C-alpha positions in Angstrom: 100.6 6.9 28.1 99.5 7.7 24.5 100.2 4.9 21.7 99.5 6.2 18.6 99.2 4.0 16.0 99.6 5.2 12.2 101.7 7.1 9.3 104.2 8.1 9.1 105.4 10.5 6.3 108.1 13.0 4.4 105.8 16.0 3.3 106.8 17.9 0.5 105.0 21.2 0.6 105.3 23.6 -1.8 103.4 27.2 -1.4 101.3 28.7 -4.3 99.3 32.0 -4.6 96.1 29.7 -6.1 95.4 26.0 -5.7 95.5 24.6 -9.7 92.2 23.6 -11.2 92.2 20.3 -12.7 94.4 20.5 -15.6 95.7 23.4 -14.7 100.1 24.0 -14.5 100.9 26.8 -12.2 105.1 28.2 -10.5 105.2 27.4 -7.1 106.6 30.1 -4.9 108.8 27.9 -2.5 109.4 24.0 -1.4 110.7 22.5 1.6 110.6 19.3 2.6 109.5 17.7 6.8 108.7 15.4 8.6 105.1 14.3 8.7 102.2 11.7 8.4 98.8 11.5 10.4 100.2 9.7 13.1 103.6 10.9 13.2 101.7 14.4 13.4 99.7 13.5 16.3 101.9 11.7 18.3 104.0 14.6 18.1 101.3 17.7 19.2 100.5 14.7 22.2 103.7 14.8 23.2 104.5 18.7 23.2 101.3 18.2 24.9 103.3 16.8 27.7 102.1 13.2 27.5 104.8 10.4 27.3 104.1 8.5 23.4 104.9 5.5 21.7 104.4 5.5 18.0 103.6 2.7 16.2 104.2 2.3 12.6 106.6 1.6 9.4 109.0 3.7 7.5 111.2 2.8 4.2 114.3 2.0 3.2 114.9 5.1 1.2 116.9 8.0 2.1 114.1 10.0 3.3 113.6 7.1 5.8 115.7 8.8 9.2 114.4 12.4 8.0 110.4 10.9 8.5 111.7 10.3 12.0 113.3 13.3 13.3 111.1 15.6 14.9 109.7 12.2 16.7 113.2 11.6 18.0 114.2 14.9 19.0 110.8 15.1 21.1 111.4 11.5 22.7 108.6 10.2 21.7 109.7 6.4 22.0 109.9 4.9 18.3 110.8 1.2 19.0 107.4 -0.6 17.9 108.7 1.3 13.8 109.3 -1.2 11.5 112.3 -0.5 8.5 110.3 -2.0 5.7 111.7 -2.7 2.0 111.1 -0.1 -0.2 110.2 3.8 -0.2 108.6 5.8 2.9 105.6 7.6 3.0 105.1 10.7 1.6 102.6 13.7 0.7 102.6 16.1 -1.4 100.9 19.1 0.1 99.9 22.6 -2.0 99.4 25.5 0.3 97.8 28.7 -1.1 97.9 32.3 0.2 94.9 31.6 1.7 95.6 29.0 4.2 93.6 26.5 2.5 95.5 23.0 0.7 95.5 20.4 -1.2 97.1 17.0 0.0 98.2 13.6 -1.9 99.2 11.0 -0.2 101.5 7.8 -1.0 101.5 5.2 1.1 104.8 3.5 1.2 105.9 2.3 3.8 102.7 2.6 5.9 100.9 0.3 3.3 102.8 -2.3 5.6 101.4 -1.4 9.2 100.5 -4.8 10.5 97.9 -6.4 12.3 100.9 -8.3 14.4 101.9 -5.0 15.0 98.5 -3.7 16.3 97.8 -6.6 18.5 101.4 -6.2 20.5 100.1 -2.8 22.1 101.7 -2.8 25.8 98.5 -1.3 26.9 96.5 -0.9 29.6 93.6 1.2 31.2 95.3 4.2 32.5 96.2 4.6 28.4 95.1 6.4 24.9 94.9 4.8 21.9 95.2 6.8 18.8 94.0 6.6 15.4 93.6 7.4 12.1 93.4 6.2 8.5 96.2 6.0 6.6 97.4 2.9 7.7 95.5 0.1 6.4 91.7 -0.4 8.2 92.2 -3.8 8.9 95.0 -2.9 11.2 93.1 -0.3 13.1 90.3 -2.2 13.3 93.0 -4.7 15.0 94.1 -2.2 17.0 90.8 -0.6 18.5 90.1 -4.5 19.1 93.1 -4.7 21.1 93.4 -1.8 23.3 89.3 -1.7 24.0 89.7 -5.3 25.4 92.8 -4.1 27.4 90.5 -1.2 28.9 91.9 1.8 27.0 91.1 5.1 25.7 90.4 4.9 21.9 90.0 8.2 19.9 89.5 7.0 16.5 90.1 9.8 13.9 88.2 9.3 10.3 90.6 10.8 8.2 91.3 10.1 5.1 87.9 9.1 5.2 87.1 5.4 4.9 84.2 2.6 5.1 85.2 0.9 8.9 83.2 -2.2 9.4 80.3 -1.3 12.0 81.6 -3.3 14.9 84.4 -0.8 14.8 82.6 1.6 16.6 81.5 -0.6 19.2 85.1 -0.8 20.4 86.2 2.8 20.5 85.3 5.8 22.6 85.8 8.9 21.1 85.3 9.4 17.0 86.8 12.4 16.3 85.8 14.1 12.6 85.9 17.5 10.5 82.0 18.4 8.8 83.9 16.3 5.6 83.7 13.4 7.2 80.3 13.3 9.4 78.7 14.2 6.1 79.5 11.4 4.5 80.0 9.3 7.6 75.8 10.1 8.0 75.6 9.0 4.1 77.2 6.0 4.9 74.7 5.0 8.1 72.0 6.3 5.7 71.1 8.8 9.0 68.8 11.8 8.0 70.5 14.9 9.9 71.5 18.2 9.3 74.7 20.2 9.8 73.9 21.8 12.8 72.6 18.0 14.0 74.9 15.7 12.6 77.0 15.5 16.1 74.7 14.5 18.4 72.8 12.5 15.5 76.0 10.3 15.3 76.9 10.3 19.0 73.2 8.6 19.1 73.5 6.7 16.7 77.1 5.1 17.3 76.5 5.2 21.0 79.7 6.8 21.4 81.3 10.2 22.0 81.4 12.4 19.1 84.2 15.7 18.4 83.4 17.3 15.3 85.9 19.9 14.4 84.7 22.9 12.3 88.0 24.5 11.5 87.7 28.5 12.7 84.3 27.7 13.8 85.3 26.1 17.3 84.2 22.4 18.1 81.3 20.3 18.8 81.5 17.8 21.6 78.3 15.3 22.0 78.8 13.0 24.6 75.8 11.2 26.9 72.9 12.7 25.3 74.6 16.6 26.3 76.4 18.7 23.6 79.6 21.0 23.8 80.1 24.0 21.2 84.2 24.9 21.6 84.1 28.5 20.2 86.8 29.5 17.5 90.0 31.4 18.3 90.6 34.0 16.1 93.9 34.0 14.7 95.8 35.5 11.6 96.2 31.7 10.1 99.4 31.4 7.6 99.0 27.5 7.2 96.5 24.8 8.3 97.8 22.0 7.4 98.9 20.3 10.4 95.9 22.1 12.7 93.7 18.7 12.7 96.5 16.6 14.1 97.6 19.2 16.7 94.0 19.3 18.0 94.1 15.2 17.9 96.8 14.6 19.8 96.5 17.6 22.0 92.5 16.2 22.9 94.4 12.3 23.2 97.0 14.0 25.6 94.1 16.0 27.8 92.2 13.1 28.4 95.1 11.1 29.4 95.5 13.5 32.1 91.9 13.5 33.3 90.5 16.3 31.9 86.8 16.6 31.3 85.7 16.3 27.6 84.9 20.1 27.0 88.2 22.1 28.4 89.8 18.7 26.7 88.5 20.3 23.9 88.9 24.1 24.7 92.9 23.2 24.8 92.5 21.0 22.0 90.6 23.7 19.6 93.4 26.4 20.9 97.0 24.4 20.1 95.1 24.1 16.6 93.9 27.5 16.0 98.0 28.3 17.3 99.3 25.9 15.2 97.6 27.7 12.0 99.5 30.4 12.5 103.0 28.9 11.8 104.5 27.3 9.0 104.2 23.3 8.1 102.8 20.3 10.3 104.9 19.0 12.8 106.9 22.3 12.9 103.8 23.9 13.5 103.1 22.2 16.8 103.2 24.5 20.0 104.5 22.6 23.1 101.6 23.6 26.0 103.5 26.0 27.6 103.2 28.2 24.3 99.1 28.3 24.9 99.4 30.2 28.4 96.2 28.8 29.7 95.6 28.7 33.3 96.1 24.9 35.4 98.5 23.5 32.6 102.1 23.0 33.0 
């Protein structure tokens, strides 16, 4: 099973011709509201990849709380470990321009109340995978990683949005998933002298863990036990990149849970993320596994 501890949001998405500059007011072209949050997004992606998924998080007591759970319930994610807290549900304000680039502002809401107690109540074992991101309190993320590590589960940590973490955290994870910006920020925090070409290997060596570095349209790099694998980009006509990173993370977790080798897991995750870019939204864009048309997948 995949366990996802993370954020649950409502996304307010607006399409624009050009992203606004500081101090600039622009006119949007359309506005729509959809379920989101990096945690919920990754749970949906893993479920659509074919894995059983349990979501751990929190929603608020406002009028959009149930809407935030819509795709989770429709897709069959176990939501019994989602708490309802007083106050607003988390939300994100997303602007997407004509080139599919985006700007996102997140208001945590109930996500700030996801607790260490929830992290320590995971029903998790050695055949399971725990997916983590950083839109809930860092102390909760650290507690969840420690708990899952003690129970011999595979722990995947997606450092998004980037925050500084205690050094001991990296001893409890099996796979570090970062994009180029997050990798650079982490390398700077660790005071590592590295170049963009070697940053995945440098982080993997220094942290003694597997590193998967996503490169957007250029694919990904996986560094593991002194070996590096380059995953080629998939050429698509992109219209919205908002859910691509979360699609990659969810599919990566699902493929590893079914014991696919790391390189193949990354290739499948990369194909799913590329396909998500051809559709609008985050959860609404995420493909089911049959959409990928990859040999050997069901």
